[in-house]
N, C-alpha and C positions, 0 to 999 in steps of 0.2 A: 459494398463495404458497409458495415453497421454502422448507423448514425450514433453518436453518444453526446450526452450533455455535457458541454465545456466545462460550464459552472461546475458541475456535480463531478466531473473527474479532477478539476483543479483542485477543488475542496478535499477529495480523496487523497490525491497525491501529496498535497501540502501537510495533511495531517499525519500520513504515512512515512513522509521523509524524516521525521524526527526520531531518534532512538528512544527517547522517554516515553513520547506516546506509543511507539510500538511495544515497548516494555508493559505499558500500561493495558493494552489490547490483551497481551499475553496473560497477564495478571487476572484481568476480571473474565477471560476465558475458563479460568479455574474455580472463580466465585466472585460474587458481587463484593465491592469494598466501599468504604468511605472515602471521601477526599484526605480525610486526616490518615487515614491507613496508607493510602497510596503516597502521599506526601513523605511519611516516614519511611516507606520502602525504598522511595527515590532520593533520600536525603534532600528535600527542598521544603520550601515555604509553601504554606497553604495557599497563598496567592498564585505562586507560581504553579502550583499542580492545578488549581481552579482554571488557570489559562490553557494549561494543556488539556484537561476534560473539556473546556469550552469548545477547542479547535475539534477535537474528536466528536463532540457531540453536533456541532454546526456539519460535519460531514455525514452524520447519521450512524457513527460507528457506536457511539455511547449514548445511553439515557442517563439521566439522574432524577432522583426523587428526594425530596426532602420532607423528613419525618421530625419534627420538634426542632432540634440545632444541628442533626446529623443530615448531611447529604450523601446519600448511597447513589453509587454509580454501578451500572451494569452493561453488559455488551447490548446494543440496539439491534433490533429485528433487521437491518440492512447488512447483505454480506458482500463480498468482492466479486459478484458474478460480471458487473460491467467493466470494472478494471481488468479482470483477468481476460475477458473477451477483447478488449482495445489491447493488451499486451499482445494476444495472441495473434491478432491481426498483424501487428507489426514483426512478430517473430516469423508470420509465415513471408512477409516481405523481404526481410532479410535472408532467410532461408533460400528462397528463390533467387537472390542475388548472388549468394555464396555457391550455389548450384551451378548458375551461370558461369561464373569465375572458374569454377573447378572445370567445367567443360573447355573453357579457352586454355587453361593451363594443361589440360591433357592433350587437346589440338597442338599446343606448342610442343608439348614434349614428343609427339608422334611425329612432327613435322620435322623436328631437331634430329631424331632417329633416322629419318629416311634420307636427310643431307649427310649422314655421316659416313 
């Protein structure tokens, strides 16, 4: 099984667990935006948006740059490959378990038909 950095996955999933942060990532996927623009779009205070952007920045999903009094946010260079691989490994485990369960159910159905 692939080894993952626990701290990195924790930061990623914590960042992605919030609907506002996922919305920010969607918005930044279209174009860069200032903290003020993001706060206005999501109807929140600048302080609240700074905290959300900070979580995304800590996870590596967003980078910020301050020019004058404006802090501009853009998508970071990091993708979701590691997170997708982690999810896929568990999807495979669960698929194998459900396939095994299907085989047991089919065997029970077959035995039930023989006993009739």
